[in-house]
mmCIF file of the protein (N, C-alpha, C, O) and its ligand, coordinates in Angstrom:
data_MODEL
# 
_entry.id   MODEL 
# 
loop_
_entity.id 
_entity.type 
_entity.pdbx_number_of_molecules 
1 polymer     1 
2 non-polymer 1 
# 
_entity_poly.entity_id                      1 
_entity_poly.type                           'polypeptide(L)' 
_entity_poly.nstd_linkage                   no 
_entity_poly.nstd_monomer                   no 
_entity_poly.pdbx_seq_one_letter_code       MKKCDLPSKTCPVCNRPFTWRKKWEKNWENVVYCSKRCSGNRRMK 
_entity_poly.pdbx_seq_one_letter_code_can   MKKCDLPSKTCPVCNRPFTWRKKWEKNWENVVYCSKRCSGNRRMK 
_entity_poly.pdbx_strand_id                 A 
# 
loop_
_entity_poly_seq.entity_id 
_entity_poly_seq.num 
_entity_poly_seq.mon_id 
_entity_poly_seq.hetero 
1 1  MET n 
1 2  LYS n 
1 3  LYS n 
1 4  CYS n 
1 5  ASP n 
1 6  LEU n 
1 7  PRO n 
1 8  SER n 
1 9  LYS n 
1 10 THR n 
1 11 CYS n 
1 12 PRO n 
1 13 VAL n 
1 14 CYS n 
1 15 ASN n 
1 16 ARG n 
1 17 PRO n 
1 18 PHE n 
1 19 THR n 
1 20 TRP n 
1 21 ARG n 
1 22 LYS n 
1 23 LYS n 
1 24 TRP n 
1 25 GLU n 
1 26 LYS n 
1 27 ASN n 
1 28 TRP n 
1 29 GLU n 
1 30 ASN n 
1 31 VAL n 
1 32 VAL n 
1 33 TYR n 
1 34 CYS n 
1 35 SER n 
1 36 LYS n 
1 37 ARG n 
1 38 CYS n 
1 39 SER n 
1 40 GLY n 
1 41 ASN n 
1 42 ARG n 
1 43 ARG n 
1 44 MET n 
1 45 LYS n 
# 
loop_
_struct_asym.id 
_struct_asym.entity_id 
A 1 
B 2 
# 
loop_
_chem_comp.id 
_chem_comp.type 
_chem_comp.mon_nstd_flag 
ARG 'L-peptide linking' y 
ASN 'L-peptide linking' y 
ASP 'L-peptide linking' y 
CYS 'L-peptide linking' y 
GLU 'L-peptide linking' y 
GLY 'peptide linking'   y 
LEU 'L-peptide linking' y 
LYS 'L-peptide linking' y 
MET 'L-peptide linking' y 
PHE 'L-peptide linking' y 
PRO 'L-peptide linking' y 
SER 'L-peptide linking' y 
THR 'L-peptide linking' y 
TRP 'L-peptide linking' y 
TYR 'L-peptide linking' y 
VAL 'L-peptide linking' y 
ZN  non-polymer         . 
# 
_pdbx_entity_nonpoly.entity_id   2 
_pdbx_entity_nonpoly.name        ? 
_pdbx_entity_nonpoly.comp_id     ZN 
# 
_pdbx_nonpoly_scheme.asym_id         B 
_pdbx_nonpoly_scheme.entity_id       2 
_pdbx_nonpoly_scheme.mon_id          ZN 
_pdbx_nonpoly_scheme.ndb_seq_num     1 
_pdbx_nonpoly_scheme.pdb_seq_num     101 
_pdbx_nonpoly_scheme.auth_seq_num    101 
_pdbx_nonpoly_scheme.pdb_mon_id      ZN 
_pdbx_nonpoly_scheme.auth_mon_id     ZN 
_pdbx_nonpoly_scheme.pdb_strand_id   A 
_pdbx_nonpoly_scheme.pdb_ins_code    . 
# 
loop_
_atom_site.group_PDB 
_atom_site.id 
_atom_site.type_symbol 
_atom_site.label_atom_id 
_atom_site.label_alt_id 
_atom_site.label_comp_id 
_atom_site.label_asym_id 
_atom_site.label_entity_id 
_atom_site.label_seq_id 
_atom_site.pdbx_PDB_ins_code 
_atom_site.Cartn_x 
_atom_site.Cartn_y 
_atom_site.Cartn_z 
_atom_site.occupancy 
_atom_site.B_iso_or_equiv 
_atom_site.pdbx_formal_charge 
_atom_site.auth_seq_id 
_atom_site.auth_comp_id 
_atom_site.auth_asym_id 
_atom_site.auth_atom_id 
_atom_site.pdbx_PDB_model_num 
ATOM   1   N  N  . MET A 1 1  ? 8.881  15.002  18.116 1.00 0.00 ? 1   MET A N  1 
ATOM   2   C  CA . MET A 1 1  ? 8.086  14.267  17.131 1.00 0.00 ? 1   MET A CA 1 
ATOM   3   C  C  . MET A 1 1  ? 6.934  13.520  17.822 1.00 0.00 ? 1   MET A C  1 
ATOM   4   O  O  . MET A 1 1  ? 7.138  12.761  18.770 1.00 0.00 ? 1   MET A O  1 
ATOM   5   N  N  . LYS A 1 2  ? 5.771  13.753  17.335 1.00 0.00 ? 2   LYS A N  1 
ATOM   6   C  CA . LYS A 1 2  ? 4.604  13.119  17.955 1.00 0.00 ? 2   LYS A CA 1 
ATOM   7   C  C  . LYS A 1 2  ? 4.460  11.677  17.480 1.00 0.00 ? 2   LYS A C  1 
ATOM   8   O  O  . LYS A 1 2  ? 4.805  11.352  16.344 1.00 0.00 ? 2   LYS A O  1 
ATOM   9   N  N  . LYS A 1 3  ? 3.975  10.861  18.313 1.00 0.00 ? 3   LYS A N  1 
ATOM   10  C  CA . LYS A 1 3  ? 3.802  9.459   17.954 1.00 0.00 ? 3   LYS A CA 1 
ATOM   11  C  C  . LYS A 1 3  ? 2.920  9.296   16.734 1.00 0.00 ? 3   LYS A C  1 
ATOM   12  O  O  . LYS A 1 3  ? 3.151  8.412   15.908 1.00 0.00 ? 3   LYS A O  1 
ATOM   13  N  N  . CYS A 1 4  ? 1.929  10.128  16.619 1.00 0.00 ? 4   CYS A N  1 
ATOM   14  C  CA . CYS A 1 4  ? 1.002  9.978   15.510 1.00 0.00 ? 4   CYS A CA 1 
ATOM   15  C  C  . CYS A 1 4  ? 1.617  10.413  14.189 1.00 0.00 ? 4   CYS A C  1 
ATOM   16  O  O  . CYS A 1 4  ? 1.016  10.230  13.131 1.00 0.00 ? 4   CYS A O  1 
ATOM   17  N  N  . ASP A 1 5  ? 2.807  10.984  14.246 1.00 0.00 ? 5   ASP A N  1 
ATOM   18  C  CA . ASP A 1 5  ? 3.475  11.376  13.015 1.00 0.00 ? 5   ASP A CA 1 
ATOM   19  C  C  . ASP A 1 5  ? 4.355  10.272  12.452 1.00 0.00 ? 5   ASP A C  1 
ATOM   20  O  O  . ASP A 1 5  ? 4.938  10.422  11.378 1.00 0.00 ? 5   ASP A O  1 
ATOM   21  N  N  . LEU A 1 6  ? 4.451  9.179   13.166 1.00 0.00 ? 6   LEU A N  1 
ATOM   22  C  CA . LEU A 1 6  ? 5.280  8.089   12.686 1.00 0.00 ? 6   LEU A CA 1 
ATOM   23  C  C  . LEU A 1 6  ? 4.702  7.500   11.399 1.00 0.00 ? 6   LEU A C  1 
ATOM   24  O  O  . LEU A 1 6  ? 3.489  7.326   11.283 1.00 0.00 ? 6   LEU A O  1 
ATOM   25  N  N  . PRO A 1 7  ? 5.559  7.199   10.446 1.00 0.00 ? 7   PRO A N  1 
ATOM   26  C  CA . PRO A 1 7  ? 5.075  6.602   9.212  1.00 0.00 ? 7   PRO A CA 1 
ATOM   27  C  C  . PRO A 1 7  ? 4.651  5.153   9.456  1.00 0.00 ? 7   PRO A C  1 
ATOM   28  O  O  . PRO A 1 7  ? 5.035  4.535   10.448 1.00 0.00 ? 7   PRO A O  1 
ATOM   29  N  N  . SER A 1 8  ? 3.875  4.645   8.557  1.00 0.00 ? 8   SER A N  1 
ATOM   30  C  CA . SER A 1 8  ? 3.452  3.253   8.707  1.00 0.00 ? 8   SER A CA 1 
ATOM   31  C  C  . SER A 1 8  ? 3.331  2.592   7.338  1.00 0.00 ? 8   SER A C  1 
ATOM   32  O  O  . SER A 1 8  ? 3.231  3.264   6.311  1.00 0.00 ? 8   SER A O  1 
ATOM   33  N  N  . LYS A 1 9  ? 3.342  1.288   7.347  1.00 0.00 ? 9   LYS A N  1 
ATOM   34  C  CA . LYS A 1 9  ? 3.198  0.509   6.125  1.00 0.00 ? 9   LYS A CA 1 
ATOM   35  C  C  . LYS A 1 9  ? 2.273  -0.648  6.412  1.00 0.00 ? 9   LYS A C  1 
ATOM   36  O  O  . LYS A 1 9  ? 1.919  -0.912  7.561  1.00 0.00 ? 9   LYS A O  1 
ATOM   37  N  N  . THR A 1 10 ? 1.883  -1.339  5.348  1.00 0.00 ? 10  THR A N  1 
ATOM   38  C  CA . THR A 1 10 ? 1.060  -2.521  5.553  1.00 0.00 ? 10  THR A CA 1 
ATOM   39  C  C  . THR A 1 10 ? 1.859  -3.761  5.184  1.00 0.00 ? 10  THR A C  1 
ATOM   40  O  O  . THR A 1 10 ? 2.443  -3.840  4.103  1.00 0.00 ? 10  THR A O  1 
ATOM   41  N  N  . CYS A 1 11 ? 1.877  -4.698  6.067  1.00 0.00 ? 11  CYS A N  1 
ATOM   42  C  CA . CYS A 1 11 ? 2.619  -5.932  5.828  1.00 0.00 ? 11  CYS A CA 1 
ATOM   43  C  C  . CYS A 1 11 ? 1.875  -6.797  4.813  1.00 0.00 ? 11  CYS A C  1 
ATOM   44  O  O  . CYS A 1 11 ? 0.688  -7.067  4.992  1.00 0.00 ? 11  CYS A O  1 
ATOM   45  N  N  . PRO A 1 12 ? 2.553  -7.235  3.751  1.00 0.00 ? 12  PRO A N  1 
ATOM   46  C  CA . PRO A 1 12 ? 1.903  -8.030  2.710  1.00 0.00 ? 12  PRO A CA 1 
ATOM   47  C  C  . PRO A 1 12 ? 1.597  -9.448  3.156  1.00 0.00 ? 12  PRO A C  1 
ATOM   48  O  O  . PRO A 1 12 ? 0.824  -10.147 2.501  1.00 0.00 ? 12  PRO A O  1 
ATOM   49  N  N  . VAL A 1 13 ? 2.180  -9.880  4.244  1.00 0.00 ? 13  VAL A N  1 
ATOM   50  C  CA . VAL A 1 13 ? 1.961  -11.250 4.708  1.00 0.00 ? 13  VAL A CA 1 
ATOM   51  C  C  . VAL A 1 13 ? 0.732  -11.333 5.601  1.00 0.00 ? 13  VAL A C  1 
ATOM   52  O  O  . VAL A 1 13 ? -0.159 -12.148 5.361  1.00 0.00 ? 13  VAL A O  1 
ATOM   53  N  N  . CYS A 1 14 ? 0.681  -10.504 6.616  1.00 0.00 ? 14  CYS A N  1 
ATOM   54  C  CA . CYS A 1 14 ? -0.441 -10.565 7.554  1.00 0.00 ? 14  CYS A CA 1 
ATOM   55  C  C  . CYS A 1 14 ? -1.469 -9.468  7.272  1.00 0.00 ? 14  CYS A C  1 
ATOM   56  O  O  . CYS A 1 14 ? -2.517 -9.410  7.914  1.00 0.00 ? 14  CYS A O  1 
ATOM   57  N  N  . ASN A 1 15 ? -1.157 -8.591  6.296  1.00 0.00 ? 15  ASN A N  1 
ATOM   58  C  CA . ASN A 1 15 ? -2.085 -7.526  5.927  1.00 0.00 ? 15  ASN A CA 1 
ATOM   59  C  C  . ASN A 1 15 ? -2.433 -6.585  7.066  1.00 0.00 ? 15  ASN A C  1 
ATOM   60  O  O  . ASN A 1 15 ? -3.513 -5.995  7.092  1.00 0.00 ? 15  ASN A O  1 
ATOM   61  N  N  . ARG A 1 16 ? -1.532 -6.455  7.982  1.00 0.00 ? 16  ARG A N  1 
ATOM   62  C  CA . ARG A 1 16 ? -1.773 -5.527  9.087  1.00 0.00 ? 16  ARG A CA 1 
ATOM   63  C  C  . ARG A 1 16 ? -0.846 -4.332  8.949  1.00 0.00 ? 16  ARG A C  1 
ATOM   64  O  O  . ARG A 1 16 ? 0.302  -4.465  8.527  1.00 0.00 ? 16  ARG A O  1 
ATOM   65  N  N  . PRO A 1 17 ? -1.353 -3.179  9.305  1.00 0.00 ? 17  PRO A N  1 
ATOM   66  C  CA . PRO A 1 17 ? -0.485 -2.001  9.294  1.00 0.00 ? 17  PRO A CA 1 
ATOM   67  C  C  . PRO A 1 17 ? 0.504  -2.071  10.439 1.00 0.00 ? 17  PRO A C  1 
ATOM   68  O  O  . PRO A 1 17 ? 0.171  -2.498  11.545 1.00 0.00 ? 17  PRO A O  1 
ATOM   69  N  N  . PHE A 1 18 ? 1.709  -1.652  10.161 1.00 0.00 ? 18  PHE A N  1 
ATOM   70  C  CA . PHE A 1 18 ? 2.688  -1.568  11.238 1.00 0.00 ? 18  PHE A CA 1 
ATOM   71  C  C  . PHE A 1 18 ? 3.374  -0.216  11.176 1.00 0.00 ? 18  PHE A C  1 
ATOM   72  O  O  . PHE A 1 18 ? 3.452  0.423   10.127 1.00 0.00 ? 18  PHE A O  1 
ATOM   73  N  N  . THR A 1 19 ? 3.856  0.186   12.305 1.00 0.00 ? 19  THR A N  1 
ATOM   74  C  CA . THR A 1 19 ? 4.387  1.537   12.433 1.00 0.00 ? 19  THR A CA 1 
ATOM   75  C  C  . THR A 1 19 ? 5.903  1.533   12.527 1.00 0.00 ? 19  THR A C  1 
ATOM   76  O  O  . THR A 1 19 ? 6.532  0.579   12.987 1.00 0.00 ? 19  THR A O  1 
ATOM   77  N  N  . TRP A 1 20 ? 6.441  2.614   12.081 1.00 0.00 ? 20  TRP A N  1 
ATOM   78  C  CA . TRP A 1 20 ? 7.893  2.820   12.152 1.00 0.00 ? 20  TRP A CA 1 
ATOM   79  C  C  . TRP A 1 20 ? 8.439  2.479   13.520 1.00 0.00 ? 20  TRP A C  1 
ATOM   80  O  O  . TRP A 1 20 ? 7.846  2.807   14.548 1.00 0.00 ? 20  TRP A O  1 
ATOM   81  N  N  . ARG A 1 21 ? 9.566  1.824   13.514 1.00 0.00 ? 21  ARG A N  1 
ATOM   82  C  CA . ARG A 1 21 ? 10.226 1.528   14.782 1.00 0.00 ? 21  ARG A CA 1 
ATOM   83  C  C  . ARG A 1 21 ? 11.647 2.040   14.767 1.00 0.00 ? 21  ARG A C  1 
ATOM   84  O  O  . ARG A 1 21 ? 12.283 2.167   13.721 1.00 0.00 ? 21  ARG A O  1 
ATOM   85  N  N  . LYS A 1 22 ? 12.116 2.324   15.946 1.00 0.00 ? 22  LYS A N  1 
ATOM   86  C  CA . LYS A 1 22 ? 13.461 2.882   16.097 1.00 0.00 ? 22  LYS A CA 1 
ATOM   87  C  C  . LYS A 1 22 ? 14.508 2.010   15.392 1.00 0.00 ? 22  LYS A C  1 
ATOM   88  O  O  . LYS A 1 22 ? 15.430 2.526   14.760 1.00 0.00 ? 22  LYS A O  1 
ATOM   89  N  N  . LYS A 1 23 ? 14.360 0.719   15.502 1.00 0.00 ? 23  LYS A N  1 
ATOM   90  C  CA . LYS A 1 23 ? 15.365 -0.179  14.924 1.00 0.00 ? 23  LYS A CA 1 
ATOM   91  C  C  . LYS A 1 23 ? 15.386 -0.112  13.406 1.00 0.00 ? 23  LYS A C  1 
ATOM   92  O  O  . LYS A 1 23 ? 16.334 -0.574  12.772 1.00 0.00 ? 23  LYS A O  1 
ATOM   93  N  N  . TRP A 1 24 ? 14.340 0.465   12.823 1.00 0.00 ? 24  TRP A N  1 
ATOM   94  C  CA . TRP A 1 24 ? 14.271 0.565   11.364 1.00 0.00 ? 24  TRP A CA 1 
ATOM   95  C  C  . TRP A 1 24 ? 14.657 1.941   10.866 1.00 0.00 ? 24  TRP A C  1 
ATOM   96  O  O  . TRP A 1 24 ? 14.581 2.205   9.666  1.00 0.00 ? 24  TRP A O  1 
ATOM   97  N  N  . GLU A 1 25 ? 15.062 2.806   11.747 1.00 0.00 ? 25  GLU A N  1 
ATOM   98  C  CA . GLU A 1 25 ? 15.256 4.200   11.342 1.00 0.00 ? 25  GLU A CA 1 
ATOM   99  C  C  . GLU A 1 25 ? 16.253 4.345   10.189 1.00 0.00 ? 25  GLU A C  1 
ATOM   100 O  O  . GLU A 1 25 ? 16.171 5.301   9.417  1.00 0.00 ? 25  GLU A O  1 
ATOM   101 N  N  . LYS A 1 26 ? 17.192 3.405   10.069 1.00 0.00 ? 26  LYS A N  1 
ATOM   102 C  CA . LYS A 1 26 ? 18.179 3.537   8.995  1.00 0.00 ? 26  LYS A CA 1 
ATOM   103 C  C  . LYS A 1 26 ? 17.805 2.780   7.731  1.00 0.00 ? 26  LYS A C  1 
ATOM   104 O  O  . LYS A 1 26 ? 18.400 2.995   6.675  1.00 0.00 ? 26  LYS A O  1 
ATOM   105 N  N  . ASN A 1 27 ? 16.836 1.906   7.833  1.00 0.00 ? 27  ASN A N  1 
ATOM   106 C  CA . ASN A 1 27 ? 16.466 1.189   6.607  1.00 0.00 ? 27  ASN A CA 1 
ATOM   107 C  C  . ASN A 1 27 ? 14.957 1.063   6.436  1.00 0.00 ? 27  ASN A C  1 
ATOM   108 O  O  . ASN A 1 27 ? 14.450 0.085   5.885  1.00 0.00 ? 27  ASN A O  1 
ATOM   109 N  N  . TRP A 1 28 ? 14.268 2.065   6.916  1.00 0.00 ? 28  TRP A N  1 
ATOM   110 C  CA . TRP A 1 28 ? 12.803 2.044   6.814  1.00 0.00 ? 28  TRP A CA 1 
ATOM   111 C  C  . TRP A 1 28 ? 12.346 1.847   5.366  1.00 0.00 ? 28  TRP A C  1 
ATOM   112 O  O  . TRP A 1 28 ? 11.337 1.190   5.111  1.00 0.00 ? 28  TRP A O  1 
ATOM   113 N  N  . GLU A 1 29 ? 13.092 2.416   4.431  1.00 0.00 ? 29  GLU A N  1 
ATOM   114 C  CA . GLU A 1 29 ? 12.719 2.287   3.020  1.00 0.00 ? 29  GLU A CA 1 
ATOM   115 C  C  . GLU A 1 29 ? 12.708 0.835   2.574  1.00 0.00 ? 29  GLU A C  1 
ATOM   116 O  O  . GLU A 1 29 ? 11.969 0.452   1.667  1.00 0.00 ? 29  GLU A O  1 
ATOM   117 N  N  . ASN A 1 30 ? 13.535 0.038   3.224  1.00 0.00 ? 30  ASN A N  1 
ATOM   118 C  CA . ASN A 1 30 ? 13.660 -1.357  2.811  1.00 0.00 ? 30  ASN A CA 1 
ATOM   119 C  C  . ASN A 1 30 ? 12.792 -2.303  3.629  1.00 0.00 ? 30  ASN A C  1 
ATOM   120 O  O  . ASN A 1 30 ? 12.717 -3.499  3.346  1.00 0.00 ? 30  ASN A O  1 
ATOM   121 N  N  . VAL A 1 31 ? 12.144 -1.758  4.637  1.00 0.00 ? 31  VAL A N  1 
ATOM   122 C  CA . VAL A 1 31 ? 11.306 -2.615  5.470  1.00 0.00 ? 31  VAL A CA 1 
ATOM   123 C  C  . VAL A 1 31 ? 10.005 -2.935  4.744  1.00 0.00 ? 31  VAL A C  1 
ATOM   124 O  O  . VAL A 1 31 ? 9.290  -2.036  4.300  1.00 0.00 ? 31  VAL A O  1 
ATOM   125 N  N  . VAL A 1 32 ? 9.714  -4.214  4.630  1.00 0.00 ? 32  VAL A N  1 
ATOM   126 C  CA . VAL A 1 32 ? 8.499  -4.623  3.929  1.00 0.00 ? 32  VAL A CA 1 
ATOM   127 C  C  . VAL A 1 32 ? 7.559  -5.365  4.877  1.00 0.00 ? 32  VAL A C  1 
ATOM   128 O  O  . VAL A 1 32 ? 6.339  -5.221  4.803  1.00 0.00 ? 32  VAL A O  1 
ATOM   129 N  N  . TYR A 1 33 ? 8.142  -6.152  5.758  1.00 0.00 ? 33  TYR A N  1 
ATOM   130 C  CA . TYR A 1 33 ? 7.338  -6.990  6.638  1.00 0.00 ? 33  TYR A CA 1 
ATOM   131 C  C  . TYR A 1 33 ? 7.324  -6.440  8.058  1.00 0.00 ? 33  TYR A C  1 
ATOM   132 O  O  . TYR A 1 33 ? 8.266  -5.780  8.497  1.00 0.00 ? 33  TYR A O  1 
ATOM   133 N  N  . CYS A 1 34 ? 6.247  -6.724  8.757  1.00 0.00 ? 34  CYS A N  1 
ATOM   134 C  CA . CYS A 1 34 ? 6.086  -6.157  10.090 1.00 0.00 ? 34  CYS A CA 1 
ATOM   135 C  C  . CYS A 1 34 ? 7.008  -6.819  11.098 1.00 0.00 ? 34  CYS A C  1 
ATOM   136 O  O  . CYS A 1 34 ? 7.315  -6.240  12.140 1.00 0.00 ? 34  CYS A O  1 
ATOM   137 N  N  . SER A 1 35 ? 7.445  -8.017  10.794 1.00 0.00 ? 35  SER A N  1 
ATOM   138 C  CA . SER A 1 35 ? 8.270  -8.736  11.760 1.00 0.00 ? 35  SER A CA 1 
ATOM   139 C  C  . SER A 1 35 ? 9.117  -9.782  11.061 1.00 0.00 ? 35  SER A C  1 
ATOM   140 O  O  . SER A 1 35 ? 8.909  -10.099 9.890  1.00 0.00 ? 35  SER A O  1 
ATOM   141 N  N  . LYS A 1 36 ? 10.059 -10.300 11.794 1.00 0.00 ? 36  LYS A N  1 
ATOM   142 C  CA . LYS A 1 36 ? 10.893 -11.365 11.238 1.00 0.00 ? 36  LYS A CA 1 
ATOM   143 C  C  . LYS A 1 36 ? 10.032 -12.562 10.904 1.00 0.00 ? 36  LYS A C  1 
ATOM   144 O  O  . LYS A 1 36 ? 10.266 -13.268 9.923  1.00 0.00 ? 36  LYS A O  1 
ATOM   145 N  N  . ARG A 1 37 ? 9.071  -12.767 11.708 1.00 0.00 ? 37  ARG A N  1 
ATOM   146 C  CA . ARG A 1 37 ? 8.195  -13.917 11.511 1.00 0.00 ? 37  ARG A CA 1 
ATOM   147 C  C  . ARG A 1 37 ? 7.508  -13.833 10.151 1.00 0.00 ? 37  ARG A C  1 
ATOM   148 O  O  . ARG A 1 37 ? 7.397  -14.831 9.439  1.00 0.00 ? 37  ARG A O  1 
ATOM   149 N  N  . CYS A 1 38 ? 7.051  -12.644 9.800  1.00 0.00 ? 38  CYS A N  1 
ATOM   150 C  CA . CYS A 1 38 ? 6.389  -12.462 8.507  1.00 0.00 ? 38  CYS A CA 1 
ATOM   151 C  C  . CYS A 1 38 ? 7.401  -12.548 7.372  1.00 0.00 ? 38  CYS A C  1 
ATOM   152 O  O  . CYS A 1 38 ? 7.096  -13.112 6.321  1.00 0.00 ? 38  CYS A O  1 
ATOM   153 N  N  . SER A 1 39 ? 8.585  -12.009 7.559  1.00 0.00 ? 39  SER A N  1 
ATOM   154 C  CA . SER A 1 39 ? 9.576  -12.031 6.493  1.00 0.00 ? 39  SER A CA 1 
ATOM   155 C  C  . SER A 1 39 ? 10.015 -13.459 6.208  1.00 0.00 ? 39  SER A C  1 
ATOM   156 O  O  . SER A 1 39 ? 10.440 -13.771 5.096  1.00 0.00 ? 39  SER A O  1 
ATOM   157 N  N  . GLY A 1 40 ? 9.915  -14.316 7.197  1.00 0.00 ? 40  GLY A N  1 
ATOM   158 C  CA . GLY A 1 40 ? 10.290 -15.707 6.985  1.00 0.00 ? 40  GLY A CA 1 
ATOM   159 C  C  . GLY A 1 40 ? 9.114  -16.546 6.547  1.00 0.00 ? 40  GLY A C  1 
ATOM   160 O  O  . GLY A 1 40 ? 9.205  -17.767 6.418  1.00 0.00 ? 40  GLY A O  1 
ATOM   161 N  N  . ASN A 1 41 ? 8.015  -15.867 6.322  1.00 0.00 ? 41  ASN A N  1 
ATOM   162 C  CA . ASN A 1 41 ? 6.760  -16.564 6.020  1.00 0.00 ? 41  ASN A CA 1 
ATOM   163 C  C  . ASN A 1 41 ? 6.233  -16.159 4.651  1.00 0.00 ? 41  ASN A C  1 
ATOM   164 O  O  . ASN A 1 41 ? 5.033  -16.222 4.388  1.00 0.00 ? 41  ASN A O  1 
ATOM   165 N  N  . ARG A 1 42 ? 7.146  -15.746 3.792  1.00 0.00 ? 42  ARG A N  1 
ATOM   166 C  CA . ARG A 1 42 ? 6.740  -15.247 2.483  1.00 0.00 ? 42  ARG A CA 1 
ATOM   167 C  C  . ARG A 1 42 ? 6.009  -16.286 1.662  1.00 0.00 ? 42  ARG A C  1 
ATOM   168 O  O  . ARG A 1 42 ? 5.060  -15.971 0.945  1.00 0.00 ? 42  ARG A O  1 
ATOM   169 N  N  . ARG A 1 43 ? 6.448  -17.507 1.767  1.00 0.00 ? 43  ARG A N  1 
ATOM   170 C  CA . ARG A 1 43 ? 5.795  -18.565 0.996  1.00 0.00 ? 43  ARG A CA 1 
ATOM   171 C  C  . ARG A 1 43 ? 4.395  -18.776 1.533  1.00 0.00 ? 43  ARG A C  1 
ATOM   172 O  O  . ARG A 1 43 ? 4.210  -19.379 2.590  1.00 0.00 ? 43  ARG A O  1 
ATOM   173 N  N  . MET A 1 44 ? 3.443  -18.296 0.830  1.00 0.00 ? 44  MET A N  1 
ATOM   174 C  CA . MET A 1 44 ? 2.061  -18.481 1.266  1.00 0.00 ? 44  MET A CA 1 
ATOM   175 C  C  . MET A 1 44 ? 1.707  -19.953 1.092  1.00 0.00 ? 44  MET A C  1 
ATOM   176 O  O  . MET A 1 44 ? 2.278  -20.648 0.252  1.00 0.00 ? 44  MET A O  1 
ATOM   177 N  N  . LYS A 1 45 ? 0.792  -20.399 1.870  1.00 0.00 ? 45  LYS A N  1 
ATOM   178 C  CA . LYS A 1 45 ? 0.367  -21.792 1.827  1.00 0.00 ? 45  LYS A CA 1 
ATOM   179 C  C  . LYS A 1 45 ? 1.169  -22.640 2.795  1.00 0.00 ? 45  LYS A C  1 
ATOM   180 O  O  . LYS A 1 45 ? 0.943  -23.846 2.892  1.00 0.00 ? 45  LYS A O  1 
HETATM 181 ZN ZN . ZN  B 2 .  ? 3.164  -9.148  9.078  1.00 0.00 2 101 ZN  A ZN 1 
# 
């Protein structure tokens, strides 16, 4: 599998695209945020 074939999403918190990671291989469908930091930062403001 080529690196460029990895799926990616855009994080709604930081608005940056992030790429599939090995640790997400079993729950990629449920991954919304690029990092724990963003997932804990949902409350804008
Ligand atoms: Zn983020």
